[in-house]
DRENMAR-94155 format. One line per field, with one value per residue (C-alpha): x, y, z; residue number from 1; residue in one letter. Coordinates in steps of 0.05 Angstrom, whole numbers, padded with zeros to 5 digits. Example, Ala and Ser with C-alpha at 12.3 -4.5 7.8 and 13.67 -1.06 7.14 Angstrom:
2
x = c(00246 / 00273)
y = c(-00090 / -00021)
z = c(00156 / 00143)
keza = c(1 / 2)
tiba = c(A / S)
This chain:
510
x = c(-00042 / 00016 / 00047 / 00000 / -00019 / 00069 / 00056 / -00001 / 00033 / 00081 / 00037 / -00012 / 00054 / 00058 / 00009 / -00001 / 00062 / 00043 / -00019 / 00000 / 00060 / 00010 / -00041 / 00009 / -00028 / -00062 / -00039 / 00034 / 00040 / 00016 / -00053 / -00074 / -00079 / -00069 / -00065 / -00139 / -00146 / -00195 / -00202 / -00267 / -00253 / -00231 / -00284 / -00251 / -00299 / -00294 / -00230 / -00222 / -00182 / -00225 / -00191 / -00124 / -00090 / -00019 / 00011 / 00089 / 00135 / 00168 / 00216 / 00189 / 00178 / 00122 / 00112 / 00053 / 00053 / 00053 / 00038 / 00069 / 00022 / 00059 / 00091 / 00088 / 00138 / 00153 / 00212 / 00239 / 00291 / 00325 / 00387 / 00419 / 00412 / 00348 / 00324 / 00273 / 00233 / 00196 / 00144 / 00103 / 00029 / 00004 / 00043 / 00072 / 00142 / 00200 / 00227 / 00285 / 00314 / 00365 / 00407 / 00411 / 00479 / 00508 / 00486 / 00481 / 00402 / 00358 / 00322 / 00263 / 00212 / 00199 / 00142 / 00159 / 00214 / 00273 / 00217 / 00167 / 00166 / 00120 / 00160 / 00130 / 00123 / 00128 / 00107 / 00199 / 00222 / 00214 / 00233 / 00248 / 00265 / 00290 / 00306 / 00369 / 00405 / 00363 / 00338 / 00343 / 00310 / 00312 / 00279 / 00230 / 00276 / 00323 / 00373 / 00403 / 00387 / 00410 / 00425 / 00424 / 00440 / 00398 / 00413 / 00371 / 00326 / 00329 / 00248 / 00215 / 00197 / 00235 / 00218 / 00149 / 00131 / 00134 / 00155 / 00101 / 00104 / 00097 / 00106 / 00184 / 00193 / 00186 / 00168 / 00194 / 00185 / 00238 / 00209 / 00270 / 00291 / 00348 / 00376 / 00405 / 00479 / 00490 / 00417 / 00351 / 00307 / 00292 / 00335 / 00258 / 00250 / 00215 / 00262 / 00235 / 00284 / 00279 / 00263 / 00311 / 00380 / 00363 / 00386 / 00356 / 00306 / 00293 / 00282 / 00243 / 00257 / 00198 / 00247 / 00189 / 00160 / 00185 / 00191 / 00126 / 00100 / 00049 / 00053 / 00035 / -00019 / -00023 / -00088 / -00118 / -00169 / -00210 / -00142 / -00089 / -00050 / -00018 / 00029 / -00010 / 00038 / 00004 / 00066 / 00063 / 00013 / 00004 / -00039 / 00012 / -00001 / 00052 / 00051 / 00072 / 00114 / 00152 / 00144 / 00145 / 00097 / 00028 / -00017 / -00033 / -00076 / -00053 / -00085 / -00064 / -00024 / 00051 / 00043 / 00005 / 00024 / -00055 / -00045 / -00084 / -00148 / -00176 / -00244 / -00250 / -00248 / -00238 / -00173 / -00177 / -00136 / -00134 / -00102 / -00116 / -00092 / -00024 / -00019 / -00079 / -00149 / -00202 / -00248 / -00251 / -00275 / -00246 / -00286 / -00232 / -00263 / -00209 / -00149 / -00178 / -00189 / -00123 / -00080 / -00137 / -00118 / -00037 / -00081 / -00065 / -00089 / -00163 / -00176 / -00194 / -00145 / -00059 / -00002 / 00065 / 00083 / 00030 / 00070 / 00100 / 00114 / 00093 / 00054 / 00069 / 00010 / -00034 / -00036 / -00082 / -00116 / -00146 / -00079 / -00048 / 00013 / 00068 / 00051 / 00098 / 00046 / 00015 / 00036 / 00093 / 00163 / 00203 / 00282 / 00307 / 00351 / 00320 / 00348 / 00329 / 00255 / 00244 / 00253 / 00213 / 00165 / 00167 / 00154 / 00093 / 00062 / 00081 / 00049 / -00018 / -00022 / -00039 / -00079 / -00002 / -00049 / 00007 / -00057 / -00082 / -00159 / -00219 / -00229 / -00162 / -00140 / -00196 / -00191 / -00122 / -00124 / -00108 / -00121 / -00064 / -00057 / -00086 / -00150 / -00162 / -00183 / -00203 / -00214 / -00242 / -00195 / -00218 / -00161 / -00151 / -00119 / -00057 / -00017 / -00045 / -00119 / -00147 / -00193 / -00223 / -00203 / -00238 / -00296 / -00310 / -00278 / -00306 / -00270 / -00300 / -00262 / -00208 / -00152 / -00084 / -00044 / -00094 / -00108 / -00194 / -00212 / -00258 / -00311 / -00381 / -00375 / -00364 / -00302 / -00293 / -00247 / -00229 / -00196 / -00174 / -00221 / -00248 / -00291 / -00321 / -00335 / -00384 / -00377 / -00418 / -00357 / -00397 / -00411 / -00373 / -00442 / -00432 / -00475 / -00457 / -00421 / -00410 / -00358 / -00331 / -00329 / -00254 / -00212 / -00147 / -00110 / -00121 / -00046 / -00083 / -00111 / -00177 / -00187 / -00255 / -00259 / -00316 / -00360 / -00339 / -00294 / -00247 / -00213 / -00158 / -00142 / -00076 / -00098 / -00111 / -00191 / -00202 / -00284 / -00322 / -00370 / -00412 / -00405 / -00461 / -00512 / -00515 / -00473 / -00478 / -00430 / -00425 / -00368 / -00309 / -00250 / -00201 / -00119 / -00085 / -00036 / -00029 / -00038 / 00003 / 00000 / -00051 / -00072 / -00082 / -00125 / -00115 / -00178 / -00185 / -00144 / -00134 / -00061 / -00050 / 00016 / 00017 / 00070 / 00101 / 00073 / 00039 / -00025 / -00058 / -00152 / -00176 / -00235 / -00263 / -00235 / -00282)
y = c(00618 / 00561 / 00604 / 00611 / 00536 / 00519 / 00567 / 00543 / 00469 / 00488 / 00540 / 00470 / 00427 / 00495 / 00495 / 00406 / 00421 / 00478 / 00448 / 00381 / 00414 / 00447 / 00395 / 00330 / 00258 / 00255 / 00180 / 00204 / 00182 / 00124 / 00117 / 00176 / 00253 / 00262 / 00190 / 00189 / 00119 / 00164 / 00173 / 00208 / 00222 / 00140 / 00092 / 00024 / -00037 / -00113 / -00137 / -00197 / -00241 / -00200 / -00136 / -00151 / -00089 / -00124 / -00154 / -00144 / -00189 / -00151 / -00164 / -00169 / -00119 / -00083 / -00011 / 00012 / 00028 / 00101 / 00164 / 00201 / 00215 / 00170 / 00120 / 00069 / 00075 / 00023 / -00011 / -00078 / -00121 / -00160 / -00210 / -00176 / -00106 / -00043 / -00023 / 00022 / 00011 / 00051 / 00025 / 00050 / 00054 / 00037 / -00027 / -00042 / -00039 / -00030 / 00038 / 00042 / 00002 / 00034 / 00000 / 00042 / 00047 / -00014 / -00018 / -00057 / -00079 / -00082 / -00138 / -00153 / -00194 / -00261 / -00233 / -00157 / -00132 / -00082 / -00041 / -00039 / 00045 / 00075 / 00125 / 00196 / 00232 / 00308 / 00328 / 00325 / 00291 / 00223 / 00212 / 00141 / 00119 / 00049 / 00037 / 00002 / 00063 / 00138 / 00184 / 00183 / 00239 / 00223 / 00246 / 00217 / 00191 / 00156 / 00205 / 00213 / 00282 / 00272 / 00214 / 00231 / 00172 / 00175 / 00113 / 00059 / 00049 / -00007 / -00041 / -00101 / -00127 / -00073 / 00009 / 00021 / 00099 / 00122 / 00209 / 00256 / 00323 / 00392 / 00450 / 00445 / 00395 / 00323 / 00303 / 00226 / 00197 / 00150 / 00123 / 00084 / 00028 / 00045 / 00096 / 00161 / 00158 / 00150 / 00153 / 00120 / 00144 / 00127 / 00176 / 00168 / 00231 / 00264 / 00292 / 00352 / 00356 / 00404 / 00364 / 00413 / 00388 / 00338 / 00381 / 00388 / 00431 / 00422 / 00359 / 00340 / 00286 / 00244 / 00213 / 00174 / 00127 / 00069 / 00038 / 00051 / 00028 / 00098 / 00134 / 00207 / 00260 / 00337 / 00359 / 00424 / 00451 / 00511 / 00540 / 00523 / 00468 / 00407 / 00343 / 00279 / 00227 / 00161 / 00121 / 00070 / 00089 / 00155 / 00198 / 00269 / 00336 / 00377 / 00446 / 00465 / 00484 / 00489 / 00416 / 00441 / 00396 / 00407 / 00354 / 00271 / 00226 / 00167 / 00101 / 00064 / -00002 / -00015 / -00026 / 00018 / 00013 / 00053 / 00123 / 00177 / 00195 / 00270 / 00308 / 00377 / 00387 / 00316 / 00277 / 00202 / 00148 / 00071 / 00012 / -00058 / -00092 / -00119 / -00182 / -00162 / -00176 / -00123 / -00132 / -00103 / -00174 / -00235 / -00300 / -00356 / -00407 / -00400 / -00392 / -00464 / -00493 / -00468 / -00505 / -00570 / -00578 / -00606 / -00660 / -00727 / -00780 / -00736 / -00741 / -00674 / -00647 / -00632 / -00661 / -00634 / -00692 / -00670 / -00596 / -00619 / -00589 / -00519 / -00510 / -00447 / -00407 / -00377 / -00292 / -00299 / -00360 / -00343 / -00354 / -00422 / -00460 / -00433 / -00369 / -00321 / -00282 / -00352 / -00346 / -00331 / -00337 / -00393 / -00407 / -00442 / -00481 / -00547 / -00529 / -00471 / -00492 / -00544 / -00508 / -00447 / -00503 / -00524 / -00466 / -00453 / -00517 / -00508 / -00443 / -00456 / -00533 / -00498 / -00564 / -00607 / -00649 / -00669 / -00627 / -00572 / -00580 / -00535 / -00496 / -00495 / -00465 / -00411 / -00393 / -00367 / -00341 / -00273 / -00237 / -00177 / -00122 / -00055 / -00042 / -00039 / 00036 / 00083 / 00154 / 00217 / 00287 / 00360 / 00410 / 00465 / 00431 / 00435 / 00381 / 00311 / 00324 / 00245 / 00274 / 00339 / 00338 / 00253 / 00271 / 00191 / 00122 / 00051 / -00005 / -00060 / -00093 / -00050 / -00069 / -00089 / -00068 / -00042 / 00024 / 00048 / 00087 / 00153 / 00166 / 00222 / 00209 / 00134 / 00101 / 00029 / -00015 / -00088 / -00126 / -00209 / -00257 / -00209 / -00182 / -00113 / -00048 / 00008 / 00068 / 00129 / 00189 / 00249 / 00201 / 00137 / 00092 / 00018 / 00022 / -00044 / -00121 / -00171 / -00219 / -00207 / -00280 / -00282 / -00316 / -00302 / -00228 / -00174 / -00136 / -00085 / -00022 / -00010 / 00044 / 00075 / 00093 / 00139 / 00111 / 00034 / -00006 / -00037 / -00088 / -00141 / -00208 / -00229 / -00293 / -00260 / -00238 / -00181 / -00149 / -00097 / -00063 / 00003 / 00047 / 00065 / 00051 / -00017 / -00065 / -00087 / -00125 / -00112 / -00169 / -00214 / -00235 / -00282 / -00265 / -00328 / -00287 / -00261 / -00194 / -00154 / -00081 / -00017 / -00012 / 00050 / 00089 / 00108 / 00136 / 00080 / 00036 / -00014 / -00025 / -00087 / -00110 / -00185 / -00226 / -00231 / -00191 / -00114 / -00134 / -00068 / -00074 / -00033 / -00025 / -00094 / -00125 / -00119)
z = c(-00949 / -00946 / -00902 / -00849 / -00850 / -00832 / -00780 / -00746 / -00742 / -00691 / -00659 / -00645 / -00622 / -00573 / -00549 / -00536 / -00496 / -00460 / -00436 / -00414 / -00377 / -00342 / -00335 / -00321 / -00326 / -00265 / -00251 / -00226 / -00154 / -00112 / -00115 / -00170 / -00162 / -00082 / -00070 / -00074 / -00115 / -00166 / -00242 / -00251 / -00326 / -00334 / -00372 / -00351 / -00366 / -00326 / -00347 / -00386 / -00445 / -00495 / -00478 / -00461 / -00506 / -00482 / -00424 / -00421 / -00375 / -00323 / -00264 / -00199 / -00158 / -00116 / -00138 / -00174 / -00252 / -00260 / -00318 / -00365 / -00437 / -00475 / -00418 / -00360 / -00303 / -00244 / -00213 / -00207 / -00174 / -00230 / -00219 / -00147 / -00189 / -00167 / -00241 / -00264 / -00326 / -00379 / -00417 / -00477 / -00465 / -00530 / -00539 / -00477 / -00503 / -00454 / -00473 / -00422 / -00366 / -00317 / -00260 / -00193 / -00167 / -00137 / -00063 / 00001 / -00008 / 00051 / 00087 / 00065 / 00089 / 00034 / 00014 / 00003 / -00057 / -00041 / -00105 / -00074 / -00065 / -00116 / -00168 / -00174 / -00242 / -00255 / -00328 / -00347 / -00296 / -00258 / -00190 / -00155 / -00094 / -00065 / 00011 / -00006 / -00044 / -00038 / -00089 / -00174 / -00213 / -00282 / -00345 / -00386 / -00437 / -00382 / -00372 / -00310 / -00273 / -00199 / -00146 / -00077 / -00026 / 00037 / 00094 / 00089 / 00147 / 00184 / 00184 / 00196 / 00123 / 00078 / 00059 / 00022 / 00035 / -00034 / -00049 / -00054 / -00076 / -00050 / -00109 / -00127 / -00064 / -00061 / 00001 / 00030 / 00106 / 00126 / 00181 / 00220 / 00277 / 00274 / 00328 / 00342 / 00350 / 00415 / 00438 / 00458 / 00396 / 00333 / 00279 / 00239 / 00205 / 00140 / 00080 / 00036 / -00028 / -00087 / -00144 / -00188 / -00165 / -00098 / -00046 / 00019 / 00041 / 00101 / 00155 / 00213 / 00271 / 00283 / 00348 / 00375 / 00311 / 00284 / 00224 / 00180 / 00111 / 00101 / 00049 / 00072 / 00030 / 00025 / 00061 / 00041 / 00082 / 00114 / 00147 / 00104 / 00083 / 00122 / 00102 / 00147 / 00161 / 00189 / 00234 / 00288 / 00340 / 00316 / 00257 / 00257 / 00208 / 00194 / 00167 / 00098 / 00068 / 00131 / 00156 / 00235 / 00272 / 00296 / 00316 / 00335 / 00348 / 00381 / 00383 / 00322 / 00321 / 00320 / 00248 / 00196 / 00113 / 00090 / 00066 / 00085 / 00058 / 00061 / 00034 / 00048 / 00124 / 00149 / 00141 / 00144 / 00169 / 00183 / 00220 / 00232 / 00291 / 00298 / 00265 / 00206 / 00241 / 00218 / 00283 / 00345 / 00363 / 00314 / 00316 / 00332 / 00295 / 00232 / 00275 / 00311 / 00240 / 00212 / 00266 / 00275 / 00203 / 00222 / 00264 / 00237 / 00269 / 00270 / 00342 / 00343 / 00378 / 00369 / 00403 / 00391 / 00342 / 00295 / 00291 / 00228 / 00162 / 00137 / 00215 / 00258 / 00293 / 00254 / 00250 / 00182 / 00179 / 00108 / 00082 / 00060 / 00115 / 00081 / 00062 / 00083 / 00114 / 00155 / 00210 / 00264 / 00223 / 00245 / 00247 / 00186 / 00233 / 00253 / 00329 / 00336 / 00298 / 00346 / 00418 / 00379 / 00374 / 00436 / 00483 / 00432 / 00450 / 00516 / 00530 / 00504 / 00533 / 00596 / 00628 / 00616 / 00590 / 00524 / 00468 / 00448 / 00441 / 00416 / 00479 / 00515 / 00442 / 00448 / 00512 / 00521 / 00438 / 00433 / 00369 / 00360 / 00395 / 00399 / 00360 / 00292 / 00280 / 00228 / 00240 / 00219 / 00238 / 00242 / 00226 / 00266 / 00316 / 00358 / 00411 / 00428 / 00393 / 00404 / 00462 / 00422 / 00343 / 00330 / 00294 / 00293 / 00293 / 00270 / 00290 / 00234 / 00176 / 00180 / 00130 / 00143 / 00079 / 00030 / 00039 / 00040 / -00005 / -00002 / -00058 / -00053 / 00016 / 00025 / 00045 / 00015 / 00059 / 00028 / 00077 / 00085 / 00062 / 00012 / 00059 / 00036 / 00077 / 00060 / 00123 / 00105 / 00119 / 00147 / 00215 / 00212 / 00200 / 00170 / 00106 / 00084 / 00098 / 00046 / 00020 / -00056 / -00057 / -00076 / -00010 / 00011 / 00033 / -00012 / -00003 / -00071 / -00057 / -00089 / -00143 / -00175 / -00252 / -00249 / -00210 / -00211 / -00158 / -00173 / -00131 / -00136 / -00091 / -00083 / -00118 / -00179 / -00178 / -00201 / -00182 / -00212 / -00168 / -00170 / -00114 / -00068 / -00015 / -00036 / -00044 / -00127 / -00162 / -00238 / -00257 / -00238 / -00281 / -00261 / -00287 / -00266 / -00241 / -00168 / -00159 / -00103 / -00126 / -00135 / -00197 / -00241 / -00289 / -00355 / -00395 / -00424 / -00398 / -00325 / -00321 / -00274 / -00244 / -00232 / -00209 / -00270 / -00325 / -00332 / -00364 / -00401 / -00404 / -00465 / -00492 / -00521 / -00584 / -00644)
keza = c(1 / 2 / 3 / 4 / 5 / 6 / 7 / 8 / 9 / 10 / 11 / 12 / 13 / 14 / 15 / 16 / 17 / 18 / 19 / 20 / 21 / 22 / 23 / 24 / 25 / 26 / 27 / 28 / 29 / 30 / 31 / 32 / 33 / 34 / 35 / 36 / 37 / 38 / 39 / 40 / 41 / 42 / 43 / 44 / 45 / 46 / 47 / 48 / 49 / 50 / 51 / 52 / 53 / 54 / 55 / 56 / 57 / 58 / 59 / 60 / 61 / 62 / 63 / 64 / 65 / 66 / 67 / 68 / 69 / 70 / 71 / 72 / 73 / 74 / 75 / 76 / 77 / 78 / 79 / 80 / 81 / 82 / 83 / 84 / 85 / 86 / 87 / 88 / 89 / 90 / 91 / 92 / 93 / 94 / 95 / 96 / 97 / 98 / 99 / 100 / 101 / 102 / 103 / 104 / 105 / 106 / 107 / 108 / 109 / 110 / 111 / 112 / 113 / 114 / 115 / 116 / 117 / 118 / 119 / 120 / 121 / 122 / 123 / 124 / 125 / 126 / 127 / 128 / 129 / 130 / 131 / 132 / 133 / 134 / 135 / 136 / 137 / 138 / 139 / 140 / 141 / 142 / 143 / 144 / 145 / 146 / 147 / 148 / 149 / 150 / 151 / 152 / 153 / 154 / 155 / 156 / 157 / 158 / 159 / 160 / 161 / 162 / 163 / 164 / 165 / 166 / 167 / 168 / 169 / 170 / 171 / 172 / 173 / 174 / 175 / 176 / 177 / 178 / 179 / 180 / 181 / 182 / 183 / 184 / 185 / 186 / 187 / 188 / 189 / 190 / 191 / 192 / 193 / 194 / 195 / 196 / 197 / 198 / 199 / 200 / 201 / 202 / 203 / 204 / 205 / 206 / 207 / 208 / 209 / 210 / 211 / 212 / 213 / 214 / 215 / 216 / 217 / 218 / 219 / 220 / 221 / 222 / 223 / 224 / 225 / 226 / 227 / 228 / 229 / 230 / 231 / 232 / 233 / 234 / 235 / 236 / 237 / 238 / 239 / 240 / 241 / 242 / 243 / 244 / 245 / 246 / 247 / 248 / 249 / 250 / 251 / 252 / 253 / 254 / 255 / 256 / 257 / 258 / 259 / 260 / 261 / 262 / 263 / 264 / 265 / 266 / 267 / 268 / 269 / 270 / 271 / 272 / 273 / 274 / 275 / 276 / 277 / 278 / 279 / 280 / 281 / 282 / 283 / 284 / 285 / 286 / 287 / 288 / 289 / 290 / 291 / 292 / 293 / 294 / 295 / 296 / 297 / 298 / 299 / 300 / 301 / 302 / 303 / 304 / 305 / 306 / 307 / 308 / 309 / 310 / 311 / 312 / 313 / 314 / 315 / 316 / 317 / 318 / 319 / 320 / 321 / 322 / 323 / 324 / 325 / 326 / 327 / 328 / 329 / 330 / 331 / 332 / 333 / 334 / 335 / 336 / 337 / 338 / 339 / 340 / 341 / 342 / 343 / 344 / 345 / 346 / 347 / 348 / 349 / 350 / 351 / 352 / 353 / 354 / 355 / 356 / 357 / 358 / 359 / 360 / 361 / 362 / 363 / 364 / 365 / 366 / 367 / 368 / 369 / 370 / 371 / 372 / 373 / 374 / 375 / 376 / 377 / 378 / 379 / 380 / 381 / 382 / 383 / 384 / 385 / 386 / 387 / 388 / 389 / 390 / 391 / 392 / 393 / 394 / 395 / 396 / 397 / 398 / 399 / 400 / 401 / 402 / 403 / 404 / 405 / 406 / 407 / 408 / 409 / 410 / 411 / 412 / 413 / 414 / 415 / 416 / 417 / 418 / 419 / 420 / 421 / 422 / 423 / 424 / 425 / 426 / 427 / 428 / 429 / 430 / 431 / 432 / 433 / 434 / 435 / 436 / 437 / 438 / 439 / 440 / 441 / 442 / 443 / 444 / 445 / 446 / 447 / 448 / 449 / 450 / 451 / 452 / 453 / 454 / 455 / 456 / 457 / 458 / 459 / 460 / 461 / 462 / 463 / 464 / 465 / 466 / 467 / 468 / 469 / 470 / 471 / 472 / 473 / 474 / 475 / 476 / 477 / 478 / 479 / 480 / 481 / 482 / 483 / 484 / 485 / 486 / 487 / 488 / 489 / 490 / 491 / 492 / 493 / 494 / 495 / 496 / 497 / 498 / 499 / 500 / 501 / 502 / 503 / 504 / 505 / 506 / 507 / 508 / 509 / 510)
tiba = c(M / H / H / R / F / V / F / F / I / P / L / L / V / L / V / H / F / L / V / C / A / Q / N / P / E / P / W / N / Q / F / R / G / P / N / G / S / G / I / R / K / D / A / K / V / G / I / P / S / M / D / N / V / L / W / K / T / P / L / P / F / G / L / S / C / P / V / L / S / E / D / K / I / F / L / T / G / F / E / K / D / R / L / V / T / L / A / L / D / R / K / S / G / K / I / L / W / K / K / K / A / P / E / T / V / I / E / K / F / H / Q / S / S / S / P / A / T / P / T / P / F / V / D / H / D / R / L / F / V / Y / F / G / S / F / G / L / L / C / Y / D / H / E / G / K / E / I / W / K / K / R / I / P / S / P / K / S / L / Y / G / T / S / S / S / P / I / A / Y / E / D / L / L / I / L / V / A / D / D / D / A / N / L / P / D / S / R / V / S / R / S / R / I / L / A / I / H / K / K / D / G / S / T / A / W / E / R / P / R / P / F / H / R / S / G / W / S / T / P / T / I / W / K / H / S / E / G / K / E / L / V / V / L / G / N / G / S / L / R / G / Y / S / L / P / D / G / E / G / K / W / Q / V / D / G / F / S / R / E / T / I / A / R / P / M / V / Q / N / D / L / V / F / A / S / G / S / K / L / G / G / S / A / D / L / N / S / D / P / A / P / F / W / K / A / V / I / S / F / D / A / N / G / D / D / R / L / E / R / K / E / M / T / G / H / F / T / F / P / F / R / P / Q / L / P / P / G / H / P / G / Y / G / L / P / L / P / K / D / P / E / K / R / K / K / R / L / D / G / M / F / L / W / M / D / K / N / K / D / G / F / W / D / K / D / E / F / I / G / N / L / T / I / G / R / G / K / P / L / L / I / A / V / K / P / G / G / T / G / N / V / T / D / S / H / V / A / W / E / F / N / K / G / I / P / E / V / P / S / P / I / L / H / E / K / R / I / Y / M / V / S / N / G / G / V / L / T / C / V / E / A / G / K / G / A / M / L / Y / R / T / R / L / G / G / L / G / Q / Y / V / A / S / P / V / I / A / G / S / N / L / I / L / A / S / E / E / G / L / I / S / V / V / Q / T / G / D / E / F / K / I / L / G / Q / F / E / L / G / E / S / I / Q / V / T / P / A / L / G / R / K / T / L / Y / V / R / G / K / Q / N / L / W / A / F / G / P / A / K / R)
């Protein structure tokens, strides 16, 4: 009997290992299973200080937490070095921290970070991408398996597209503002890398695409499997496993960020107007309100001498002046800044009376370029299928940064100002549109735990909403820390990366 028991213990260990290897932790990439943002088996309540399991200070970064069975992985930027970290899921203790090889750090926007792409986790390996270096592969204990330098894409804001996996390949989209040598076309490309050793399986050029920030998605439909990539101007489909280009849909703006969504025989993609406008016909009043706040003498007109301090032309008036995303970037050099403001004032002062007034400003205001767009695309097309395979399009409440989320034939989108829009996925009809109550910018993408929609504002307001045809808010919580990163979902734990800390929320303490 004793011998049978001794044999039974290692057998259980072996079974557990095989199950974990075949069924790895599902939240192993940006936005979880195939980028869906949904964890059906998650049971997490409304966050509060009563159910904080732990919080751990971290180096600043914008990569999302990803999970193995017992660890959390993410990246950061610390003392001019790029780092990868592993934390214990139960305690939040940092288990290891590895520096990437020294490298020239890419240029990035003030509101961004060179540690923005989210790692990908396999059952025994971790794959990390830094735009400044390339790819790194570690085991879960932090041992480096291989590394692969990749030229840094030239970008307006820095790199953010994350690696994904298809069978034994890692797939990385490296859209780029730089041209090929002696050419006028872009060096943008898709790379397929063997997970085993980092060697290149194939690469496919994207010569007419410039820098982009969207992560691709795998689409399994009735006619096969495709890689779907959203880039500036177009959504494109590539066959798998070979990566050959198949189709494209045009109409997107220059700057695309959201990850495509898939459900059966439709793929969905979204992008706001250039500059972040969510609606086809945006309300000009908030833009004027932002400008006239600099009216020092209270005459409801703006003079050139009143363009002081953080004044610039507003792109996102819901943000405070001085926020990196608020408006048109201005030179730091005082003389160059003065010339830029002089030109801005003269351009808007059409009647040359030395003032901006409300009617003149609104009459000459152009809010963004292109159109906000959410589309559903049917499979089976080749070439340009803009006119033949788009099932529907929708043009209201389209987020600039957060990816929409698709759940039980409904699409939920949160745009700046805390506007939540719900759209029926079959025909593109709006079910509701409402405000969450939190103002400011939304950068983190929403996630769904079971049937609860979780949304986080940059100011740190976490809202929990019941999914369904009608809006029902279940609760809200002020974290007291800025949130720009999409949360991660364990079975009973919500992981939220703030500007300074990683928080774990679980069952309420008693």
